C-alpha positions in Angstrom: -0.1 0.0 0.0 2.8 2.4 0.8 4.5 1.7 -2.4 1.4 2.4 -4.3 0.9 5.6 -2.6 4.6 6.6 -3.2 4.0 5.8 -6.9 0.9 7.9 -7.2 2.7 10.9 -5.5 5.6 10.5 -7.9 3.2 10.3 -10.8 1.3 13.3 -9.6 4.5 15.3 -9.4 5.6 14.3 -12.8 2.2 15.1 -14.4 2.4 18.6 -12.6 5.9 19.3 -14.1 4.9 18.2 -17.7 1.7 20.0 -17.7 3.3 23.1 -16.1 5.9 23.2 -18.7 3.4 22.7 -21.6 1.2 25.4 -20.5 3.9 28.0 -20.5 2.7 30.6 -22.8 4.6 33.7 -21.9 6.0 36.6 -23.9 8.8 34.4 -25.2 6.2 32.7 -27.5 4.5 35.9 -28.8 5.0 37.5 -32.1 8.2 39.7 -32.2 10.6 40.9 -34.8 14.4 40.9 -34.8 16.2 44.3 -34.7 16.1 45.8 -38.4 14.0 43.0 -39.7 11.4 44.2 -42.1 7.7 44.0 -41.2 4.3 44.5 -42.8 2.9 45.9 -39.7 4.1 49.5 -40.4 3.6 51.3 -43.8 7.3 52.0 -44.1 8.2 48.3 -43.8 10.6 48.8 -40.9 10.1 47.1 -37.5 12.4 49.8 -35.8 10.7 53.1 -35.5 12.5 56.4 -36.3 13.5 58.6 -33.5 11.1 61.3 -32.4 12.3 64.9 -33.1 14.1 66.3 -30.2 15.3 63.0 -28.8 18.2 63.4 -26.5 20.9 60.8 -26.1 21.0 59.0 -22.7 23.3 60.7 -20.3 23.6 64.3 -21.5 23.0 66.6 -24.6 25.7 68.6 -26.0 24.3 72.1 -25.5 27.3 74.3 -26.6 30.8 74.2 -28.0 32.0 74.8 -24.5 30.2 71.9 -23.1 31.4 69.7 -26.1 34.9 70.8 -25.3 34.7 70.0 -21.5 33.5 66.5 -22.3 35.5 65.4 -25.2 38.6 67.6 -25.5 37.4 68.6 -29.0 35.6 71.5 -30.4 34.1 71.0 -33.9 36.1 67.8 -34.2 39.5 69.4 -33.4 41.5 68.6 -30.4 42.1 71.7 -28.2 45.1 72.7 -26.2 43.5 75.1 -23.6 41.9 74.2 -20.2 38.2 74.9 -20.3 38.4 76.4 -16.7 41.1 78.2 -14.8 44.1 76.2 -13.9 44.9 76.4 -10.1 46.9 74.6 -7.6 43.8 72.8 -6.5 43.1 71.5 -10.0 46.6 70.2 -10.2 46.4 68.5 -6.8 43.0 67.0 -8.0 44.6 65.8 -11.2 47.6 64.2 -9.2 45.0 62.5 -6.9 42.9 61.1 -9.9 46.1 60.1 -11.7 47.3 58.2 -8.8 43.9 56.4 -8.4 43.2 55.7 -12.1 46.3 55.9 -14.1 49.3 54.7 -12.0 48.4 50.9 -12.4 49.4 51.3 -16.1 51.4 54.4 -16.5 53.3 54.4 -13.1 53.8 57.5 -10.9 56.1 59.3 -13.4 54.0 58.5 -16.5 56.8 56.3 -17.9 54.6 53.3 -18.8 56.1 50.9 -16.3 53.0 50.5 -13.9 52.2 47.3 -12.0 50.3 45.9 -14.8 53.4 46.0 -17.0 55.4 44.3 -14.2 52.9 41.5 -14.3 53.1 40.9 -18.0 50.3 42.9 -19.5 50.7 45.4 -22.4 53.0 48.4 -21.7 51.4 51.9 -22.4 53.5 54.4 -24.1 55.5 56.8 -22.0 54.2 60.3 -21.6 57.6 61.5 -22.2 57.9 60.5 -25.9 58.0 63.3 -28.4 54.7 62.3 -29.9 52.8 62.7 -26.6 55.0 65.8 -25.4 53.7 67.6 -28.6 50.1 66.3 -28.1 47.5 68.9 -27.3 45.8 68.7 -23.8 42.6 67.6 -25.6 44.3 64.4 -26.9 44.7 63.1 -23.3 41.0 64.1 -22.5 39.9 62.4 -25.6 41.9 59.2 -24.9 40.4 59.0 -21.2 36.9 59.6 -22.6 37.0 57.1 -25.5 39.9 54.8 -24.8 42.9 53.9 -27.0 44.4 50.7 -28.0 44.2 48.5 -25.1 43.1 51.3 -22.7 39.3 51.1 -22.2 37.2 54.4 -21.8 37.0 56.2 -18.5 34.0 58.5 -19.4 31.7 56.8 -16.9 34.5 56.6 -14.3 36.1 59.9 -14.3 34.1 63.2 -14.4 34.9 65.6 -17.3 36.5 68.2 -15.1 38.7 65.4 -13.4 39.8 64.2 -16.9 41.0 67.9 -17.6 42.8 67.9 -14.2 44.6 64.7 -15.0 45.5 66.0 -18.4 47.1 69.2 -16.7 48.9 66.9 -14.3 50.2 64.8 -17.2 51.6 67.9 -18.6 53.2 68.6 -15.2 54.8 65.2 -15.3 56.2 66.0 -18.9 57.6 69.2 -17.8 59.3 67.8 -14.5 61.0 64.9 -16.3 62.3 66.9 -19.2 63.4 70.1 -17.3 67.1 71.0 -16.6 68.6 73.4 -14.1 68.8 76.0 -16.7 65.1 76.1 -17.0 64.8 76.9 -13.3 63.8 80.5 -12.6 66.6 82.7 -11.0 64.6 83.4 -7.9 64.0 79.6 -7.4 67.5 78.5 -8.2 68.8 79.5 -4.7 66.1 77.3 -3.1 67.2 74.5 -5.4 70.8 74.9 -4.4 70.0 75.0 -0.6 68.0 71.6 -1.0 71.1 69.9 -2.7 73.3 70.9 0.3 
């Protein structure tokens, strides 16, 4: 008797599973079209509908040349070489802070491309001290941070636009610091430098 009851319970469970699976009639079984597939439902034959006038891209809308320049490092498609806001000590300190957080794993603290990831066998980024990057406009660095370049992925959603400019300014400071000679030191600062060496 027990065995018969157990068989009935198993049979009931099996029927429930089979019938439950057979009765599944969700959205996955409904009519649908693949992206860009043609359809006869609309008069123009397209399944994807055209964007409504005034549609704004998700995230932000470019409202002015200044805003475009701040976000991309470009104005009308050309890389710029001027800061979009005043360069202050606080901006450079912020740039150094953000550089240390986001850039040193690959570029190292001096920007020579010998960061920890290189020491662990991954691709070496170019040094900021090569002629090509010394001559690059500031907008180039902002553009690369925004969109990525080569093996570097984009940082647009990780680093705010003002911080990207602060990092670009700090990169320029690194470039100047590694290529400067004693002859480049202003006269009024030279005595302080000599005191430090003693």
